[in-house]
C-alpha positions as CSV (number, residue, x, y, z in Angstrom):
1,M,-0.1,0.1,0.1
2,T,2.7,2.3,0.8
3,D,3.9,1.9,-2.8
4,E,0.6,2.8,-4.1
5,R,0.2,6.0,-2.0
6,E,3.7,7.0,-3.2
7,S,3.1,6.6,-6.9
8,I,-0.2,8.7,-6.3
9,R,1.9,11.3,-4.3
10,L,4.0,11.6,-7.4
11,Q,1.0,11.9,-9.8
12,I,-0.1,14.5,-7.6
13,L,3.2,16.2,-7.5
14,Q,3.4,16.3,-11.1
15,S,-0.1,17.9,-11.7
16,L,0.6,20.6,-8.8
17,L,4.2,21.4,-10.7
18,Q,2.5,22.1,-14.1
19,T,0.0,24.6,-12.6
20,I,2.3,26.6,-9.7
21,Q,3.6,29.4,-11.3
22,S,5.7,31.2,-8.4
23,S,6.8,30.9,-4.8
24,G,4.1,31.4,-2.3
25,F,0.9,31.1,-2.5
26,N,-0.7,30.1,-5.8
27,E,-4.6,30.8,-6.7
28,T,-6.3,28.2,-8.9
29,N,-9.2,28.0,-11.1
30,I,-10.8,25.4,-8.8
31,P,-12.5,27.2,-6.0
32,G,-11.2,26.8,-2.8
33,V,-8.1,25.2,-3.7
34,K,-4.8,26.9,-3.4
35,L,-1.1,25.8,-3.5
36,Y,1.7,26.7,-1.8
37,R,5.7,26.3,-2.9
38,S,9.0,27.2,-1.2
39,D,12.4,26.7,-2.8
40,G,13.7,26.5,0.8
41,P,13.4,26.5,4.7
42,T,11.7,29.4,5.7
43,S,11.7,31.3,9.1
44,A,8.3,30.7,11.6
45,T,5.6,32.9,10.0
46,P,2.5,34.0,11.8
47,A,-0.7,33.3,10.0
48,I,-4.4,32.7,10.1
49,Y,-5.7,29.2,9.2
50,E,-9.3,29.3,7.9
51,P,-11.1,25.8,8.0
52,T,-9.0,23.7,5.7
53,L,-7.6,20.7,4.9
54,C,-4.0,21.0,3.9
55,L,-2.0,17.8,1.9
56,L,1.7,18.1,2.1
57,V,2.9,16.7,-1.2
58,Q,6.5,17.2,-0.8
59,G,8.8,18.3,1.7
60,S,8.1,18.7,5.8
61,K,6.8,21.6,8.0
62,Q,6.2,22.8,11.5
63,V,3.1,24.5,12.6
64,W,2.6,26.0,15.8
65,L,-0.8,26.5,17.8
66,G,0.0,28.7,20.8
67,D,2.8,26.6,22.6
68,E,2.2,23.2,20.8
69,L,4.2,21.8,18.2
70,L,2.7,19.6,14.9
71,Q,5.1,18.3,12.4
72,Y,4.2,16.6,9.2
73,R,5.6,15.4,6.2
74,E,4.9,13.8,2.6
75,L,1.8,11.7,2.7
76,Q,0.4,13.5,5.8
77,Y,-2.3,16.1,6.0
78,L,-3.2,18.8,8.5
79,I,-6.6,19.5,9.0
80,A,-8.2,22.7,11.0
81,P,-12.1,22.6,11.2
82,V,-12.3,25.9,12.6
83,T,-10.5,29.3,12.3
84,L,-7.1,29.2,13.9
85,P,-4.3,31.8,14.5
86,V,-1.1,29.7,13.9
87,S,2.8,29.7,13.4
88,G,4.2,28.1,10.1
89,K,7.7,27.0,9.2
90,V,8.8,25.0,6.1
91,V,11.6,23.0,7.2
92,T,12.4,20.7,4.4
93,A,12.7,22.1,0.8
94,S,15.6,23.1,-1.8
95,P,14.9,24.2,-5.6
96,A,15.9,21.0,-6.7
97,S,13.1,19.5,-4.5
98,P,10.5,22.2,-3.7
99,Y,8.0,22.4,-0.7
100,I,4.8,21.9,-2.4
101,A,1.5,21.6,-0.6
102,M,-2.2,21.7,-1.8
103,S,-5.0,23.4,0.3
104,I,-8.7,22.8,0.4
105,S,-11.0,24.8,2.1
106,L,-13.6,23.2,4.7
107,D,-17.1,24.2,5.2
108,L,-17.9,22.8,8.8
109,R,-21.8,23.0,7.5
110,E,-21.1,20.7,4.7
111,L,-19.2,18.2,7.1
112,T,-22.2,18.3,9.5
113,D,-24.7,17.5,6.8
114,L,-22.4,14.8,5.7
115,V,-22.3,13.2,9.4
116,I,-26.0,13.3,9.7
117,D,-26.4,11.6,6.1
118,I,-23.9,8.9,7.2
119,A,-25.5,8.4,10.8
120,H,-26.9,4.9,10.0
121,K,-23.4,3.7,8.5
122,E,-21.3,1.2,11.1
123,L,-18.0,3.2,11.3
124,P,-14.6,2.3,12.6
125,Q,-14.3,2.1,16.3
126,H,-11.2,4.6,15.9
127,T,-13.9,7.1,14.4
128,L,-16.4,7.1,17.1
129,V,-16.8,10.0,19.6
130,S,-16.1,9.1,23.1
131,S,-18.5,11.5,24.4
132,T,-20.3,14.7,23.4
133,S,-21.3,15.6,26.9
134,V,-21.0,19.3,27.8
135,N,-18.9,18.3,30.4
136,S,-16.5,16.3,28.5
137,T,-12.9,18.0,27.4
138,P,-13.1,19.1,23.9
139,V,-10.5,17.9,21.2
140,R,-7.8,20.2,19.7
141,G,-8.9,22.4,16.5
142,I,-6.0,21.1,14.4
143,A,-4.5,17.9,13.8
144,V,-2.1,15.8,11.6
145,G,-3.0,12.2,9.9
146,D,-1.4,9.9,7.4
147,A,-3.4,10.2,4.0
148,D,-4.3,6.5,3.5
149,L,-4.9,5.3,0.0
150,S,-8.5,6.2,-0.5
151,L,-7.9,9.7,0.6
152,M,-4.8,10.2,-1.6
153,S,-7.1,8.8,-4.3
154,V,-9.7,11.3,-3.9
155,L,-7.0,14.2,-3.9
156,Q,-5.4,12.9,-6.9
157,R,-8.8,13.1,-8.8
158,L,-9.1,16.8,-7.3
159,S,-5.7,17.6,-8.4
160,Q,-6.6,16.4,-12.1
161,L,-9.3,19.1,-12.2
162,L,-6.5,21.6,-12.4
163,Q,-5.8,20.3,-16.2
164,S,-9.5,20.1,-17.2
165,P,-11.4,23.2,-15.8
166,Q,-14.2,22.0,-17.8
167,D,-15.0,19.3,-15.5
168,I,-14.8,21.6,-12.3
169,P,-18.3,22.7,-11.8
170,V,-19.7,18.9,-12.1
171,L,-17.0,16.9,-10.2
172,L,-15.5,19.4,-7.5
173,P,-18.8,19.3,-5.3
174,L,-18.7,15.4,-5.6
175,L,-15.1,15.2,-4.9
176,K,-15.3,17.4,-1.8
177,R,-17.9,15.4,-0.2
178,E,-15.9,12.2,-0.8
179,M,-13.1,13.7,0.8
180,L,-14.9,14.6,3.8
181,Y,-16.4,11.3,4.0
182,R,-12.7,9.6,3.7
183,L,-11.5,12.0,6.3
184,L,-14.7,11.0,8.5
185,L,-13.7,7.2,8.2
186,G,-9.9,8.1,8.7
187,P,-7.8,8.2,12.3
188,I,-9.0,11.6,13.0
189,G,-12.9,11.0,12.1
190,S,-13.6,11.1,15.9
191,Q,-11.9,14.7,16.2
192,L,-13.8,16.1,13.3
193,R,-17.3,14.5,14.1
194,E,-16.9,16.6,17.7
195,F,-17.2,19.6,15.9
196,T,-20.6,18.7,14.2
197,Q,-22.0,17.6,17.5
198,I,-24.3,20.0,18.5
199,D,-24.2,19.6,22.7
200,S,-20.2,19.2,22.6
201,Q,-17.9,21.6,23.6
202,A,-16.0,21.8,20.5
203,H,-19.1,22.7,18.5
204,R,-20.0,25.5,21.1
205,I,-16.3,26.7,20.7
206,S,-16.5,26.9,17.0
207,K,-19.6,29.3,17.3
208,V,-17.4,31.3,19.7
209,I,-14.6,31.4,17.1
210,E,-16.8,32.3,14.3
211,M,-18.0,35.1,16.1
212,L,-15.0,36.5,17.3
213,H,-13.6,36.3,13.7
214,Q,-16.5,38.4,12.5
215,R,-16.0,41.0,15.5
216,F,-12.2,40.8,16.2
217,N,-12.3,44.8,16.4
218,E,-14.8,44.8,19.0
219,P,-14.1,44.6,22.8
220,L,-13.9,40.9,24.4
221,R,-16.5,40.2,26.9
222,I,-15.8,36.8,28.2
223,K,-19.3,36.6,30.0
224,E,-21.3,37.5,27.1
225,L,-19.4,35.0,25.0
226,A,-19.8,32.2,27.3
227,E,-23.8,33.2,28.2
228,T,-24.0,32.8,24.2
229,V,-22.7,29.2,24.3
230,H,-24.4,28.5,27.5
231,L,-21.3,27.9,29.7
232,S,-20.1,29.2,32.6
233,E,-17.2,31.4,32.4
234,S,-14.4,29.1,33.8
235,A,-15.9,26.2,31.4
236,F,-16.1,28.6,28.8
237,F,-12.3,29.6,29.5
238,Q,-11.2,26.0,29.7
239,A,-13.1,24.6,26.5
240,F,-11.9,27.5,24.6
241,K,-8.1,26.8,25.6
242,A,-8.5,23.4,24.9
243,V,-10.1,23.7,21.3
244,T,-7.3,26.8,20.4
245,S,-4.7,25.9,22.7
246,M,-4.6,29.9,23.8
247,S,-7.1,32.2,25.6
248,P,-9.6,34.2,24.1
249,L,-7.6,37.1,24.6
250,Q,-4.7,35.8,22.9
251,F,-6.8,34.6,19.9
252,Q,-8.2,37.8,19.6
253,K,-5.3,39.7,19.7
254,Q,-3.4,37.5,17.1
255,L,-6.6,37.7,14.8
256,R,-5.9,41.6,15.1
257,L,-2.5,41.4,14.2
258,N,-2.5,39.3,11.2
259,E,-5.6,41.4,10.0
260,A,-3.5,45.1,10.6
261,R,-0.6,43.4,8.8
262,R,-2.9,42.3,5.9
263,I,-4.2,45.5,5.1
264,M,-1.1,47.2,5.8
265,L,0.6,45.4,2.9
266,H,-2.6,44.8,0.5
267,E,-4.4,48.3,1.0
268,G,-1.3,50.5,1.6
269,I,-2.7,51.6,5.2
270,E,0.0,53.1,7.7
271,A,0.5,51.2,11.2
272,A,-1.6,53.7,13.2
273,T,-4.6,53.3,10.9
274,A,-4.4,50.1,10.7
275,S,-4.2,49.7,14.6
276,Y,-7.7,51.7,15.2
277,K,-9.1,49.6,12.3
278,V,-8.6,46.6,14.0
279,G,-9.6,47.5,17.5
280,Y,-6.7,49.2,19.1
281,E,-7.1,52.1,21.2
282,S,-3.0,53.0,21.4
283,P,-0.7,52.8,18.8
284,S,2.1,52.2,20.7
285,Q,0.7,48.9,22.3
286,F,-0.1,47.9,18.9
287,S,3.3,48.4,17.9
288,R,4.6,46.6,21.2
289,E,2.5,43.5,20.4
290,Y,3.0,43.5,16.7
291,S,6.8,43.2,17.1
292,R,6.3,40.3,19.6
293,L,4.2,38.7,17.0
294,F,6.2,39.4,13.8
295,G,9.8,40.3,15.1
296,A,9.5,43.4,13.8
297,P,7.7,46.9,14.1
298,P,4.7,47.2,11.9
299,K,6.7,49.3,9.2
300,T,10.0,47.4,9.1
301,D,7.9,44.4,8.9
302,V,6.1,45.3,5.7
303,A,9.1,47.0,4.3
304,R,10.9,43.3,4.8
305,F,8.0,41.5,3.3
306,R,7.5,43.8,0.4
307,Q,11.3,43.3,-0.6
308,A,11.0,39.6,-0.1
309,F,8.4,39.1,-2.5
């Protein structure tokens, strides 16, 4: 089976190399699918992961969620069913053998619908949720798994759409549904299911994450967030940290700083204006916290980033 997976990996790699035009993120003609290439190792870079599945096709990478380190390599995938601030670092890459990854956006509602549709199916033991009680400890919002032959086959067919755009409208919805199905049957199926169970803490925290993502520039009110998902403040705090590996305040701060960086880079907005736009009242506090996250003051970091690309 390993030889078959490796053969499929090489076929996917060939498809992606025909499409990737440059280093960094590359948009594709497939909605929700992006490719990433690096011709060498990178330093740790903060970023926001939207709900996504990322297949590592060549190379290796490290990802930090708070203080937790995840490592993944060829024939493995990283999955995040909720929005998360992370820091990522390409470890293994060279011009002759570049780091290549394919990311596919996930929709938690589609995943929930599929879980309902297959509720009658007898699932492998390792995919079953041990508990969905409100008092149970929620699972982490990110995981790394080995891509089995069935999942690799789906992702191969998905990559082939890059060369046959006329097939995308018909085949993409079918392939994404099959991809979700294979993930649910895989080693982290139970972890994914927890985010679809209405009474689970993971699902409740996913709702809060969605609210914070939409309202990151507003003052953080822990009591209001806890009441929204029917948890006590202490239970909410513990559950939020279990899913995200950080406190709600740390989470919001990283959302704000990443958004400030985005608008400075792509909209040409000055640091002080950006700080107010993302919810800071003090530009000096913004500059200090920005420097701690990105390793340089806003003006220096933006200039360095633009020079690199």
